[in-house]
FIVEX-254918 format. One record per residue (C-alpha): x negated, y negated, z; residue in one letter. Coordinates in Angstrom, 2 decimals. Example, Ala and Ser with C-alpha at 12.3 -4.5 7.8 and 13.67 -1.06 7.14 Angstrom:
BEGIN
<rec c1="-12.30" c2="4.50" c3="7.80" residuo="a"/>
<rec c1="-13.67" c2="1.06" c3="7.14" residuo="s"/>
//
This chain:
BEGIN
<rec c1="0.04" c2="0.02" c3="0.02" residuo="m"/>
<rec c1="-2.80" c2="-2.42" c3="0.90" residuo="r"/>
<rec c1="-4.60" c2="-1.66" c3="-2.33" residuo="g"/>
<rec c1="-1.55" c2="-2.30" c3="-4.40" residuo="a"/>
<rec c1="-1.06" c2="-5.63" c3="-2.58" residuo="l"/>
<rec c1="-4.57" c2="-6.81" c3="-3.49" residuo="v"/>
<rec c1="-4.20" c2="-5.93" c3="-7.01" residuo="v"/>
<rec c1="-0.85" c2="-7.71" c3="-7.14" residuo="l"/>
<rec c1="-2.51" c2="-10.92" c3="-5.69" residuo="l"/>
<rec c1="-5.28" c2="-10.71" c3="-8.22" residuo="l"/>
<rec c1="-2.84" c2="-10.49" c3="-11.13" residuo="l"/>
<rec c1="-0.80" c2="-13.40" c3="-9.78" residuo="c"/>
<rec c1="-3.87" c2="-15.51" c3="-9.07" residuo="g"/>
<rec c1="-5.31" c2="-14.85" c3="-12.39" residuo="a"/>
<rec c1="-2.65" c2="-16.70" c3="-14.23" residuo="g"/>
<rec c1="-3.80" c2="-19.94" c3="-12.63" residuo="q"/>
<rec c1="-7.54" c2="-19.47" c3="-13.33" residuo="a"/>
<rec c1="-9.02" c2="-21.22" c3="-16.39" residuo="f"/>
<rec c1="-12.39" c2="-21.30" c3="-17.85" residuo="a"/>
<rec c1="-14.38" c2="-24.43" c3="-18.80" residuo="q"/>
<rec c1="-17.88" c2="-24.41" c3="-17.18" residuo="a"/>
<rec c1="-19.77" c2="-22.49" c3="-19.87" residuo="t"/>
<rec c1="-19.48" c2="-21.44" c3="-23.39" residuo="p"/>
<rec c1="-19.30" c2="-17.75" c3="-22.23" residuo="n"/>
<rec c1="-16.31" c2="-18.33" c3="-19.93" residuo="a"/>
<rec c1="-12.92" c2="-17.60" c3="-21.60" residuo="p"/>
<rec c1="-10.48" c2="-20.49" c3="-21.72" residuo="r"/>
<rec c1="-6.93" c2="-20.20" c3="-20.50" residuo="g"/>
<rec c1="-5.25" c2="-17.63" c3="-18.32" residuo="p"/>
<rec c1="-6.80" c2="-14.17" c3="-18.22" residuo="a"/>
<rec c1="-4.42" c2="-11.42" c3="-19.48" residuo="p"/>
<rec c1="-3.50" c2="-8.49" c3="-17.06" residuo="a"/>
<rec c1="-5.58" c2="-6.08" c3="-19.15" residuo="d"/>
<rec c1="-8.59" c2="-8.31" c3="-19.25" residuo="a"/>
<rec c1="-12.10" c2="-6.83" c3="-18.29" residuo="p"/>
<rec c1="-12.44" c2="-9.39" c3="-15.45" residuo="l"/>
<rec c1="-9.89" c2="-11.00" c3="-13.17" residuo="i"/>
<rec c1="-10.95" c2="-13.39" c3="-10.35" residuo="t"/>
<rec c1="-9.40" c2="-15.97" c3="-7.99" residuo="d"/>
<rec c1="-10.12" c2="-17.82" c3="-4.78" residuo="l"/>
<rec c1="-8.53" c2="-17.67" c3="-1.44" residuo="s"/>
<rec c1="-7.97" c2="-21.43" c3="-1.68" residuo="s"/>
<rec c1="-8.64" c2="-23.95" c3="-4.46" residuo="h"/>
<rec c1="-8.75" c2="-26.97" c3="-2.17" residuo="l"/>
<rec c1="-11.13" c2="-27.84" c3="0.74" residuo="i"/>
<rec c1="-9.76" c2="-30.77" c3="2.72" residuo="a"/>
<rec c1="-12.46" c2="-32.76" c3="4.71" residuo="i"/>
<rec c1="-11.11" c2="-34.20" c3="7.76" residuo="t"/>
<rec c1="-12.68" c2="-35.69" c3="11.00" residuo="s"/>
<rec c1="-12.91" c2="-32.16" c3="12.54" residuo="s"/>
<rec c1="-14.49" c2="-30.54" c3="9.40" residuo="f"/>
<rec c1="-17.50" c2="-28.57" c3="10.47" residuo="t"/>
<rec c1="-17.82" c2="-26.53" c3="7.34" residuo="g"/>
<rec c1="-15.74" c2="-23.66" c3="5.86" residuo="t"/>
<rec c1="-15.88" c2="-20.37" c3="4.01" residuo="e"/>
<rec c1="-13.80" c2="-19.25" c3="1.02" residuo="l"/>
<rec c1="-13.19" c2="-15.81" c3="-0.33" residuo="l"/>
<rec c1="-13.70" c2="-15.05" c3="-3.98" residuo="l"/>
<rec c1="-12.08" c2="-11.71" c3="-4.95" residuo="f"/>
<rec c1="-11.62" c2="-9.93" c3="-8.22" residuo="g"/>
<rec c1="-11.18" c2="-6.85" c3="-10.36" residuo="a"/>
<rec c1="-13.07" c2="-5.38" c3="-13.14" residuo="i"/>
<rec c1="-11.92" c2="-2.82" c3="-15.80" residuo="d"/>
<rec c1="-14.95" c2="-0.54" c3="-15.57" residuo="e"/>
<rec c1="-17.99" c2="-0.32" c3="-13.23" residuo="p"/>
<rec c1="-20.59" c2="-3.12" c3="-13.83" residuo="g"/>
<rec c1="-22.60" c2="-5.72" c3="-11.97" residuo="e"/>
<rec c1="-21.10" c2="-9.13" c3="-10.92" residuo="v"/>
<rec c1="-22.81" c2="-12.54" c3="-10.57" residuo="i"/>
<rec c1="-20.95" c2="-15.51" c3="-8.87" residuo="v"/>
<rec c1="-22.16" c2="-19.04" c3="-9.31" residuo="v"/>
<rec c1="-20.57" c2="-22.02" c3="-7.64" residuo="v"/>
<rec c1="-21.71" c2="-25.44" c3="-8.93" residuo="r"/>
<rec c1="-20.90" c2="-28.86" c3="-7.45" residuo="g"/>
<rec c1="-20.83" c2="-32.23" c3="-9.30" residuo="p"/>
<rec c1="-24.09" c2="-33.37" c3="-10.55" residuo="t"/>
<rec c1="-25.99" c2="-36.42" c3="-9.30" residuo="a"/>
<rec c1="-29.32" c2="-38.25" c3="-9.43" residuo="t"/>
<rec c1="-32.04" c2="-37.17" c3="-6.86" residuo="s"/>
<rec c1="-35.16" c2="-39.08" c3="-5.90" residuo="v"/>
<rec c1="-38.17" c2="-37.30" c3="-4.52" residuo="v"/>
<rec c1="-40.75" c2="-39.21" c3="-2.72" residuo="r"/>
<rec c1="-44.20" c2="-37.99" c3="-2.01" residuo="r"/>
<rec c1="-45.74" c2="-39.48" c3="1.29" residuo="k"/>
<rec c1="-49.36" c2="-39.54" c3="2.31" residuo="r"/>
<rec c1="-51.10" c2="-40.46" c3="5.54" residuo="p"/>
<rec c1="-52.46" c2="-43.91" c3="5.23" residuo="t"/>
<rec c1="-54.08" c2="-45.79" c3="8.19" residuo="l"/>
<rec c1="-52.30" c2="-43.53" c3="10.58" residuo="g"/>
<rec c1="-48.94" c2="-43.88" c3="8.98" residuo="f"/>
<rec c1="-47.05" c2="-41.72" c3="6.53" residuo="w"/>
<rec c1="-46.32" c2="-44.02" c3="3.49" residuo="l"/>
<rec c1="-44.54" c2="-43.28" c3="0.20" residuo="t"/>
<rec c1="-47.27" c2="-43.27" c3="-2.41" residuo="r"/>
<rec c1="-45.06" c2="-41.98" c3="-5.40" residuo="r"/>
<rec c1="-41.52" c2="-41.19" c3="-6.21" residuo="s"/>
<rec c1="-39.75" c2="-39.36" c3="-9.10" residuo="e"/>
<rec c1="-36.15" c2="-39.38" c3="-10.10" residuo="s"/>
<rec c1="-34.15" c2="-36.49" c3="-11.72" residuo="f"/>
<rec c1="-30.64" c2="-36.48" c3="-13.12" residuo="d"/>
<rec c1="-28.14" c2="-33.57" c3="-13.65" residuo="n"/>
<rec c1="-28.98" c2="-32.25" c3="-10.22" residuo="v"/>
<rec c1="-26.05" c2="-30.19" c3="-8.77" residuo="p"/>
<rec c1="-24.88" c2="-31.47" c3="-5.42" residuo="s"/>
<rec c1="-24.12" c2="-27.92" c3="-4.45" residuo="y"/>
<rec c1="-25.24" c2="-24.69" c3="-5.86" residuo="y"/>
<rec c1="-24.66" c2="-21.16" c3="-4.70" residuo="a"/>
<rec c1="-25.33" c2="-17.77" c3="-6.26" residuo="v"/>
<rec c1="-24.04" c2="-14.37" c3="-5.06" residuo="a"/>
<rec c1="-24.76" c2="-11.15" c3="-6.96" residuo="s"/>
<rec c1="-24.12" c2="-7.39" c3="-6.56" residuo="s"/>
<rec c1="-27.91" c2="-6.66" c3="-7.13" residuo="k"/>
<rec c1="-31.03" c2="-8.67" c3="-7.55" residuo="p"/>
<rec c1="-30.68" c2="-10.97" c3="-10.51" residuo="l"/>
<rec c1="-33.58" c2="-9.63" c3="-12.47" residuo="d"/>
<rec c1="-32.12" c2="-6.11" c3="-12.03" residuo="a"/>
<rec c1="-28.78" c2="-7.40" c3="-13.66" residuo="i"/>
<rec c1="-29.66" c2="-9.48" c3="-16.54" residuo="a"/>
<rec c1="-32.95" c2="-10.56" c3="-18.57" residuo="p"/>
<rec c1="-34.72" c2="-13.70" c3="-17.59" residuo="s"/>
<rec c1="-33.72" c2="-15.25" c3="-21.02" residuo="s"/>
<rec c1="-29.98" c2="-14.92" c3="-20.20" residuo="l"/>
<rec c1="-30.47" c2="-16.19" c3="-16.61" residuo="l"/>
<rec c1="-32.34" c2="-19.26" c3="-17.91" residuo="q"/>
<rec c1="-29.76" c2="-19.96" c3="-20.66" residuo="r"/>
<rec c1="-26.83" c2="-20.00" c3="-18.17" residuo="l"/>
<rec c1="-29.07" c2="-21.63" c3="-15.41" residuo="q"/>
<rec c1="-28.34" c2="-18.72" c3="-12.89" residuo="i"/>
<rec c1="-30.74" c2="-18.97" c3="-10.03" residuo="g"/>
<rec c1="-32.33" c2="-21.96" c3="-8.44" residuo="t"/>
<rec c1="-35.69" c2="-21.44" c3="-10.37" residuo="e"/>
<rec c1="-33.67" c2="-21.65" c3="-13.56" residuo="h"/>
<rec c1="-31.82" c2="-25.04" c3="-12.88" residuo="l"/>
<rec c1="-32.81" c2="-27.62" c3="-15.40" residuo="r"/>
<rec c1="-33.00" c2="-31.18" c3="-14.00" residuo="f"/>
<rec c1="-33.33" c2="-34.13" c3="-16.42" residuo="r"/>
<rec c1="-36.45" c2="-36.26" c3="-15.67" residuo="y"/>
<rec c1="-35.71" c2="-40.07" c3="-15.43" residuo="l"/>
<rec c1="-38.82" c2="-41.59" c3="-16.73" residuo="g"/>
<rec c1="-40.82" c2="-42.51" c3="-19.70" residuo="t"/>
<rec c1="-43.24" c2="-39.68" c3="-19.53" residuo="r"/>
<rec c1="-42.66" c2="-36.45" c3="-17.73" residuo="r"/>
<rec c1="-45.64" c2="-35.82" c3="-15.27" residuo="p"/>
<rec c1="-47.65" c2="-32.67" c3="-15.25" residuo="e"/>
<rec c1="-46.54" c2="-31.86" c3="-11.67" residuo="d"/>
<rec c1="-42.88" c2="-32.26" c3="-12.44" residuo="a"/>
<rec c1="-42.41" c2="-28.58" c3="-11.38" residuo="g"/>
<rec c1="-43.52" c2="-29.49" c3="-7.90" residuo="d"/>
<rec c1="-40.87" c2="-32.05" c3="-7.60" residuo="y"/>
<rec c1="-38.30" c2="-29.75" c3="-9.03" residuo="h"/>
<rec c1="-39.14" c2="-27.17" c3="-6.26" residuo="r"/>
<rec c1="-39.03" c2="-30.03" c3="-3.64" residuo="s"/>
<rec c1="-35.54" c2="-30.69" c3="-4.62" residuo="i"/>
<rec c1="-34.43" c2="-27.16" c3="-4.36" residuo="v"/>
<rec c1="-36.31" c2="-26.81" c3="-1.03" residuo="r"/>
<rec c1="-34.58" c2="-29.76" c3="0.50" residuo="l"/>
<rec c1="-31.22" c2="-28.77" c3="-0.68" residuo="k"/>
<rec c1="-31.74" c2="-25.23" c3="0.67" residuo="t"/>
<rec c1="-32.81" c2="-26.68" c3="4.00" residuo="r"/>
<rec c1="-29.61" c2="-28.68" c3="4.17" residuo="d"/>
<rec c1="-27.38" c2="-25.60" c3="3.22" residuo="g"/>
<rec c1="-26.40" c2="-27.08" c3="-0.02" residuo="l"/>
<rec c1="-28.31" c2="-24.52" c3="-2.21" residuo="y"/>
<rec c1="-27.71" c2="-20.73" c3="-1.46" residuo="r"/>
<rec c1="-28.76" c2="-17.50" c3="-3.01" residuo="e"/>
<rec c1="-27.17" c2="-14.48" c3="-1.47" residuo="s"/>
<rec c1="-28.36" c2="-11.26" c3="-3.31" residuo="i"/>
<rec c1="-26.24" c2="-8.29" c3="-2.57" residuo="g"/>
<rec c1="-23.47" c2="-10.46" c3="-1.18" residuo="a"/>
<rec c1="-20.85" c2="-9.27" c3="-3.72" residuo="v"/>
<rec c1="-19.15" c2="-6.20" c3="-2.11" residuo="d"/>
<rec c1="-17.22" c2="-3.65" c3="-4.00" residuo="f"/>
<rec c1="-14.08" c2="-2.28" c3="-2.41" residuo="l"/>
<rec c1="-14.16" c2="0.85" c3="-4.61" residuo="g"/>
<rec c1="-15.14" c2="1.07" c3="-8.20" residuo="p"/>
<rec c1="-13.18" c2="-1.91" c3="-9.52" residuo="k"/>
<rec c1="-12.26" c2="-4.36" c3="-6.64" residuo="l"/>
<rec c1="-14.94" c2="-6.75" c3="-5.40" residuo="f"/>
<rec c1="-15.23" c2="-9.76" c3="-3.05" residuo="r"/>
<rec c1="-17.77" c2="-12.29" c3="-1.75" residuo="t"/>
<rec c1="-17.71" c2="-15.14" c3="0.78" residuo="a"/>
<rec c1="-18.77" c2="-18.58" c3="-0.25" residuo="i"/>
<rec c1="-19.93" c2="-20.83" c3="2.61" residuo="s"/>
<rec c1="-19.83" c2="-24.74" c3="2.63" residuo="f"/>
<rec c1="-21.75" c2="-26.80" c3="5.17" residuo="p"/>
<rec c1="-20.19" c2="-29.90" c3="6.85" residuo="s"/>
<rec c1="-22.20" c2="-32.09" c3="4.56" residuo="t"/>
<rec c1="-20.82" c2="-30.65" c3="1.37" residuo="v"/>
<rec c1="-20.00" c2="-33.64" c3="-1.12" residuo="p"/>
<rec c1="-16.61" c2="-34.19" c3="-2.31" residuo="v"/>
<rec c1="-15.67" c2="-33.67" c3="-6.08" residuo="g"/>
<rec c1="-14.61" c2="-30.96" c3="-8.58" residuo="t"/>
<rec c1="-16.55" c2="-27.67" c3="-8.34" residuo="y"/>
<rec c1="-16.68" c2="-24.79" c3="-10.79" residuo="q"/>
<rec c1="-16.80" c2="-21.17" c3="-9.70" residuo="t"/>
<rec c1="-18.19" c2="-18.98" c3="-12.46" residuo="e"/>
<rec c1="-17.95" c2="-15.17" c3="-12.40" residuo="v"/>
<rec c1="-19.94" c2="-13.04" c3="-14.84" residuo="y"/>
<rec c1="-19.39" c2="-9.21" c3="-15.46" residuo="l"/>
<rec c1="-22.66" c2="-7.78" c3="-16.83" residuo="i"/>
<rec c1="-23.35" c2="-4.43" c3="-18.30" residuo="r"/>
<rec c1="-26.45" c2="-3.16" c3="-20.07" residuo="d"/>
<rec c1="-28.03" c2="-6.59" c3="-19.80" residuo="n"/>
<rec c1="-25.25" c2="-8.45" c3="-21.53" residuo="r"/>
<rec c1="-22.16" c2="-10.35" c3="-20.53" residuo="i"/>
<rec c1="-19.10" c2="-8.40" c3="-20.90" residuo="v"/>
<rec c1="-16.66" c2="-11.04" c3="-19.53" residuo="a"/>
<rec c1="-16.78" c2="-14.31" c3="-17.75" residuo="a"/>
<rec c1="-14.24" c2="-16.33" c3="-15.82" residuo="q"/>
<rec c1="-14.29" c2="-19.85" c3="-14.48" residuo="s"/>
<rec c1="-12.06" c2="-21.14" c3="-11.57" residuo="t"/>
<rec c1="-11.83" c2="-24.71" c3="-10.43" residuo="p"/>
<rec c1="-12.30" c2="-25.83" c3="-6.76" residuo="l"/>
<rec c1="-11.54" c2="-29.21" c3="-5.35" residuo="f"/>
<rec c1="-13.18" c2="-30.71" c3="-2.27" residuo="i"/>
<rec c1="-11.61" c2="-33.96" c3="-1.13" residuo="d"/>
<rec c1="-11.21" c2="-36.20" c3="1.95" residuo="k"/>
<rec c1="-7.86" c2="-36.21" c3="3.71" residuo="q"/>
<rec c1="-6.23" c2="-38.26" c3="6.26" residuo="g"/>
<rec c1="-7.84" c2="-41.44" c3="7.78" residuo="i"/>
<rec c1="-11.22" c2="-40.40" c3="6.29" residuo="e"/>
<rec c1="-9.73" c2="-40.79" c3="2.75" residuo="q"/>
<rec c1="-8.17" c2="-44.17" c3="3.67" residuo="e"/>
<rec c1="-11.53" c2="-45.53" c3="5.05" residuo="v"/>
<rec c1="-13.40" c2="-44.17" c3="2.11" residuo="y"/>
<rec c1="-10.89" c2="-45.84" c3="-0.45" residuo="d"/>
<rec c1="-11.12" c2="-49.05" c3="1.56" residuo="f"/>
<rec c1="-14.91" c2="-49.13" c3="1.49" residuo="s"/>
<rec c1="-14.83" c2="-48.81" c3="-2.40" residuo="r"/>
<rec c1="-11.95" c2="-51.22" c3="-2.94" residuo="q"/>
<rec c1="-13.12" c2="-54.03" c3="-0.44" residuo="e"/>
<rec c1="-16.81" c2="-53.46" c3="0.10" residuo="p"/>
<rec c1="-17.45" c2="-57.00" c3="1.49" residuo="a"/>
<rec c1="-14.63" c2="-56.66" c3="4.04" residuo="v"/>
<rec c1="-15.60" c2="-53.18" c3="4.91" residuo="y"/>
<rec c1="-19.23" c2="-54.35" c3="5.63" residuo="g"/>
<rec c1="-17.99" c2="-57.24" c3="7.81" residuo="l"/>
<rec c1="-15.74" c2="-54.97" c3="9.82" residuo="v"/>
<rec c1="-18.51" c2="-52.54" c3="10.40" residuo="a"/>
<rec c1="-20.89" c2="-55.29" c3="11.52" residuo="v"/>
<rec c1="-18.20" c2="-56.61" c3="13.98" residuo="l"/>
<rec c1="-17.49" c2="-53.17" c3="15.34" residuo="l"/>
<rec c1="-21.15" c2="-52.58" c3="15.93" residuo="a"/>
<rec c1="-21.53" c2="-55.98" c3="17.80" residuo="v"/>
<rec c1="-18.36" c2="-55.29" c3="19.87" residuo="f"/>
<rec c1="-19.68" c2="-51.73" c3="20.69" residuo="s"/>
<rec c1="-22.98" c2="-53.23" c3="21.87" residuo="g"/>
<rec c1="-21.34" c2="-55.90" c3="23.92" residuo="w"/>
<rec c1="-18.94" c2="-53.27" c3="25.60" residuo="l"/>
<rec c1="-21.94" c2="-50.95" c3="26.35" residuo="a"/>
<rec c1="-23.87" c2="-53.96" c3="27.94" residuo="a"/>
<rec c1="-20.83" c2="-54.79" c3="30.14" residuo="v"/>
<rec c1="-20.39" c2="-51.20" c3="31.23" residuo="a"/>
<rec c1="-24.07" c2="-50.90" c3="32.24" residuo="f"/>
<rec c1="-24.04" c2="-54.17" c3="34.05" residuo="r"/>
<rec c1="-21.10" c2="-53.11" c3="36.18" residuo="r"/>
<rec c1="-22.77" c2="-49.77" c3="36.84" residuo="g"/>
//
């Protein structure tokens, strides 16, 4: 009974999934007899004042045994990497490089190690794995040590929990049903995300499916965010006044104490 319920949920959820992230992902609802059907436990993550991070469940079904790779990509942004060196007893920035097309969030989960599932050429083409991400250098001439800055971006994002690689985290519940958990830290940026799932057999993609995921602020956080964008001068003035008032209130409290 439980297995039939899971399959029913998969079939219902697949009608809402659509593919748009990569040329390999099919566009439009997946038919019931498709080789790959996937969905998320939720398509919206609401960020409120009590948000401390969350975890979503991605589940799916395949027609025949194969290996599965799940990739979650957040909206891209510009990232600046600064290199500091000790100077006269202080750590000062001596050089900085900027890169565009940097995913604000990136996670990979797979049923086996990536190099055991697909050839390196395929992983590079689809940018699967942090070492295969392609950042666009913003400068007149790409430096010879650009790879060091690339690795620094990945290292810093990984440290903050925004880049994740979970090898073996795709669990099969039998020969055809699978699932994996996707974790998001409290610092996850808002925006539209894409969840890509690839079914691979014999080193080639048999099927691919893409499902949208939305992360947005809700409640008072959204109102404050909108106000700061619509009235930046007033927002800055209010922030300064609140800081001054808080300092005065703390001084009065300590004086009485």
